[in-house]
Short mmCIF file of the C-alpha atoms (twelve columns), coordinates in Angstrom:
data_MODEL
# 
_entry.id   MODEL 
# 
loop_
_atom_site.group_PDB 
_atom_site.id 
_atom_site.type_symbol 
_atom_site.label_atom_id 
_atom_site.label_alt_id 
_atom_site.label_comp_id 
_atom_site.label_asym_id 
_atom_site.label_seq_id 
_atom_site.Cartn_x 
_atom_site.Cartn_y 
_atom_site.Cartn_z 
_atom_site.pdbx_PDB_model_num 
ATOM 1   C CA . HIS A 1   9.323  -28.829 -184.446 1 
ATOM 2   C CA . PRO A 2   7.336  -25.583 -184.269 1 
ATOM 3   C CA . ALA A 3   6.703  -26.083 -180.528 1 
ATOM 4   C CA . VAL A 4   10.411 -26.469 -179.680 1 
ATOM 5   C CA . LYS A 5   12.501 -23.411 -178.740 1 
ATOM 6   C CA . TRP A 6   15.894 -25.101 -178.437 1 
ATOM 7   C CA . VAL A 7   17.571 -28.527 -178.345 1 
ATOM 8   C CA . SER A 8   20.615 -29.701 -176.400 1 
ATOM 9   C CA . TYR A 9   22.240 -32.878 -177.700 1 
ATOM 10  C CA . PRO A 10  25.964 -33.597 -178.030 1 
ATOM 11  C CA . GLY A 11  25.379 -35.058 -181.490 1 
ATOM 12  C CA . LEU A 12  24.558 -31.598 -182.813 1 
ATOM 13  C CA . GLU A 13  27.561 -29.714 -184.156 1 
ATOM 14  C CA . SER A 14  26.264 -26.605 -182.356 1 
ATOM 15  C CA . HIS A 15  26.495 -28.307 -178.938 1 
ATOM 16  C CA . LYS A 16  29.316 -26.935 -176.783 1 
ATOM 17  C CA . THR A 17  30.726 -30.431 -176.127 1 
ATOM 18  C CA . HIS A 18  30.207 -31.841 -179.617 1 
ATOM 19  C CA . ALA A 19  33.911 -32.059 -180.498 1 
ATOM 20  C CA . THR A 20  34.728 -33.852 -177.248 1 
ATOM 21  C CA . ALA A 21  31.729 -36.156 -177.604 1 
ATOM 22  C CA . ALA A 22  32.680 -36.993 -181.192 1 
ATOM 23  C CA . ARG A 23  36.184 -37.848 -180.043 1 
ATOM 24  C CA . TYR A 24  35.229 -40.105 -177.133 1 
ATOM 25  C CA . LEU A 25  31.782 -41.515 -177.904 1 
ATOM 26  C CA . ASP A 26  32.515 -44.278 -180.369 1 
ATOM 27  C CA . GLY A 27  29.407 -45.405 -182.217 1 
ATOM 28  C CA . GLY A 28  27.052 -42.529 -181.458 1 
ATOM 29  C CA . PHE A 29  26.065 -39.825 -179.028 1 
ATOM 30  C CA . GLY A 30  23.543 -41.660 -176.878 1 
ATOM 31  C CA . GLY A 31  19.815 -41.511 -176.449 1 
ATOM 32  C CA . VAL A 32  19.446 -38.680 -173.916 1 
ATOM 33  C CA . LEU A 33  18.590 -35.138 -174.965 1 
ATOM 34  C CA . THR A 34  16.897 -32.065 -173.603 1 
ATOM 35  C CA . PHE A 35  14.822 -29.422 -175.303 1 
ATOM 36  C CA . GLY A 36  12.834 -26.338 -174.405 1 
ATOM 37  C CA . VAL A 37  9.188  -26.086 -175.321 1 
ATOM 38  C CA . LEU A 38  7.280  -22.906 -176.178 1 
ATOM 39  C CA . GLY A 39  4.926  -21.995 -173.366 1 
ATOM 40  C CA . GLY A 40  7.310  -22.723 -170.504 1 
ATOM 41  C CA . GLU A 41  6.500  -24.886 -167.514 1 
ATOM 42  C CA . GLU A 42  2.795  -25.283 -168.227 1 
ATOM 43  C CA . ALA A 43  3.396  -26.416 -171.799 1 
ATOM 44  C CA . ALA A 44  6.227  -28.747 -170.740 1 
ATOM 45  C CA . LYS A 45  3.909  -30.478 -168.274 1 
ATOM 46  C CA . LYS A 46  1.233  -30.746 -170.977 1 
ATOM 47  C CA . VAL A 47  3.724  -32.399 -173.354 1 
ATOM 48  C CA . ILE A 48  4.522  -35.018 -170.744 1 
ATOM 49  C CA . ALA A 49  0.853  -35.578 -169.899 1 
ATOM 50  C CA . GLY A 50  0.035  -35.831 -173.616 1 
ATOM 51  C CA . SER A 51  2.627  -38.478 -174.374 1 
ATOM 52  C CA . ARG A 52  1.433  -42.072 -174.594 1 
ATOM 53  C CA . LEU A 53  4.755  -43.827 -175.262 1 
ATOM 54  C CA . PHE A 54  7.243  -41.954 -173.058 1 
ATOM 55  C CA . SER A 55  6.996  -42.906 -169.377 1 
ATOM 56  C CA . LEU A 56  7.361  -40.236 -166.685 1 
ATOM 57  C CA . VAL A 57  10.403 -41.619 -164.842 1 
ATOM 58  C CA . ALA A 58  13.517 -39.912 -163.458 1 
ATOM 59  C CA . ASN A 59  16.119 -42.486 -164.525 1 
ATOM 60  C CA . VAL A 60  17.850 -42.686 -167.926 1 
ATOM 61  C CA . GLY A 61  19.229 -45.469 -170.087 1 
ATOM 62  C CA . ASP A 62  16.232 -47.803 -169.926 1 
ATOM 63  C CA . ALA A 63  15.040 -49.941 -172.840 1 
ATOM 64  C CA . LYS A 64  11.757 -47.998 -172.597 1 
ATOM 65  C CA . SER A 65  11.578 -44.338 -173.605 1 
ATOM 66  C CA . LEU A 66  11.362 -41.956 -170.673 1 
ATOM 67  C CA . VAL A 67  10.459 -38.301 -170.202 1 
ATOM 68  C CA . ILE A 68  10.746 -35.900 -167.277 1 
ATOM 69  C CA . HIS A 69  10.341 -32.227 -166.408 1 
ATOM 70  C CA . PRO A 70  13.329 -31.642 -164.100 1 
ATOM 71  C CA . TRP A 71  12.181 -28.141 -163.072 1 
ATOM 72  C CA . SER A 72  9.191  -29.570 -161.194 1 
ATOM 73  C CA . THR A 73  10.613 -32.979 -160.244 1 
ATOM 74  C CA . THR A 74  14.289 -33.838 -159.779 1 
ATOM 75  C CA . HIS A 75  15.370 -30.213 -159.190 1 
ATOM 76  C CA . GLN A 76  12.263 -28.803 -157.507 1 
ATOM 77  C CA . GLN A 77  13.953 -28.524 -154.109 1 
ATOM 78  C CA . LEU A 78  16.440 -25.970 -155.462 1 
ATOM 79  C CA . ALA A 79  15.793 -22.255 -155.552 1 
ATOM 80  C CA . GLU A 80  14.798 -20.943 -158.971 1 
ATOM 81  C CA . ALA A 81  18.168 -19.211 -159.439 1 
ATOM 82  C CA . ASP A 82  20.021 -22.414 -158.552 1 
ATOM 83  C CA . ARG A 83  17.972 -24.447 -161.029 1 
ATOM 84  C CA . GLU A 84  18.709 -21.965 -163.780 1 
ATOM 85  C CA . ALA A 85  22.408 -21.869 -162.849 1 
ATOM 86  C CA . ALA A 86  22.423 -25.661 -163.255 1 
ATOM 87  C CA . GLY A 87  20.898 -25.311 -166.731 1 
ATOM 88  C CA . VAL A 88  17.469 -26.504 -165.612 1 
ATOM 89  C CA . THR A 89  14.852 -24.133 -166.970 1 
ATOM 90  C CA . ALA A 90  11.072 -24.187 -166.627 1 
ATOM 91  C CA . ASP A 91  10.654 -25.032 -170.327 1 
ATOM 92  C CA . LEU A 92  13.146 -27.959 -170.294 1 
ATOM 93  C CA . ILE A 93  12.063 -31.519 -171.046 1 
ATOM 94  C CA . ARG A 94  14.520 -34.425 -170.860 1 
ATOM 95  C CA . LEU A 95  14.063 -37.502 -173.037 1 
ATOM 96  C CA . SER A 96  15.814 -40.820 -172.677 1 
ATOM 97  C CA . VAL A 97  15.020 -42.663 -175.894 1 
ATOM 98  C CA . GLY A 98  14.525 -46.406 -175.694 1 
ATOM 99  C CA . ILE A 99  14.073 -49.144 -178.254 1 
ATOM 100 C CA . GLU A 100 10.560 -48.401 -179.485 1 
ATOM 101 C CA . ASP A 101 10.034 -47.735 -183.189 1 
ATOM 102 C CA . VAL A 102 11.383 -44.286 -184.094 1 
ATOM 103 C CA . ALA A 103 8.322  -43.397 -186.181 1 
ATOM 104 C CA . ASP A 104 6.031  -44.231 -183.243 1 
ATOM 105 C CA . LEU A 105 8.110  -42.072 -180.873 1 
ATOM 106 C CA . GLU A 106 8.202  -39.181 -183.341 1 
ATOM 107 C CA . HIS A 107 4.431  -39.362 -183.847 1 
ATOM 108 C CA . ASP A 108 3.746  -39.536 -180.104 1 
ATOM 109 C CA . LEU A 109 6.002  -36.571 -179.402 1 
ATOM 110 C CA . ASP A 110 4.534  -34.567 -182.281 1 
ATOM 111 C CA . VAL A 111 0.984  -35.100 -181.002 1 
ATOM 112 C CA . ALA A 112 2.000  -34.195 -177.434 1 
ATOM 113 C CA . LEU A 113 3.888  -31.056 -178.526 1 
ATOM 114 C CA . ARG A 114 1.102  -29.861 -180.803 1 
ATOM 115 C CA . GLY A 115 -1.497 -30.436 -178.100 1 
ATOM 116 C CA . ALA A 116 0.559  -28.605 -175.504 1 
ATOM 117 C CA . ILE A 117 0.706  -25.356 -177.424 1 
ATOM 118 C CA . GLY A 118 -2.531 -25.644 -179.387 1 
ATOM 119 C CA . LEU A 119 -1.230 -26.353 -182.891 1 
# 
């Protein structure tokens, strides 16, 4: 997507743990992924606010699709350097994909991403 800077998902061959994940995760790589959005923290928050199908919740593995901005929520108590050392950047969004229709989720995310960076 033009609003996405990077994606981290073990199902991608470029992911540092892909080989291990492919060996041990029988049947798929799971429904949790992170990505960085152009525009940093402000844009990431706009993506979340612009989503209508993803719920802003900290847990993962629900039947419902979830989204969170760890920089300003689950990791906010850490110093900036500690967040970055943990791989949590201001542009990072975490998705936990549920059982909704894929086309609906893709459309919702596309609208939210485009709105966040003014496309």
